[in-house]
C-alpha positions, 0 to 999 in steps of 0.5 A: 187778750189772747184768743184761746178759741182754737181749743175751746168752744167759743161764742163770738158776740157783739155788745150791741147785737140783740141776737147776741144778747139773747143768745148769751142770756140763753147760754147762761140760763142753760148753764152752757160753758164756752169761751165768750168773746165780745168782739167789739169791746176788744182792743183794735188789733185784737178785734181786727185779728179775730174778724180776719180769722172769722172771714177766712171761714165766711166772707161776710161775718154775721154775729153771733158766731159759734165755734166748736170742734173745728166748725164755725156757725155764723148768725147762730141760734140757741139750737146751734149752741145746743148742738155744738156745745152738747147741751140738752134741750 
């Protein structure tokens, strides 16, 4: 799988993370379009590559992580998603 997040708003999620599940559901309900990458379900090499990329921005990666316009937000909330992805409240 190729990480296309360099040019596209992206939500990095974990399948086992309650905050990630809640954020994903809220993104769906608000019809917020973004790339959604479930990191723990990726093949080992791809997962490691993405985690290393995220660690370049913060040593301890807390999910969910949002990316847009060159900005990463770790342990992101729905308010972060609205702000970063341009959704209306």
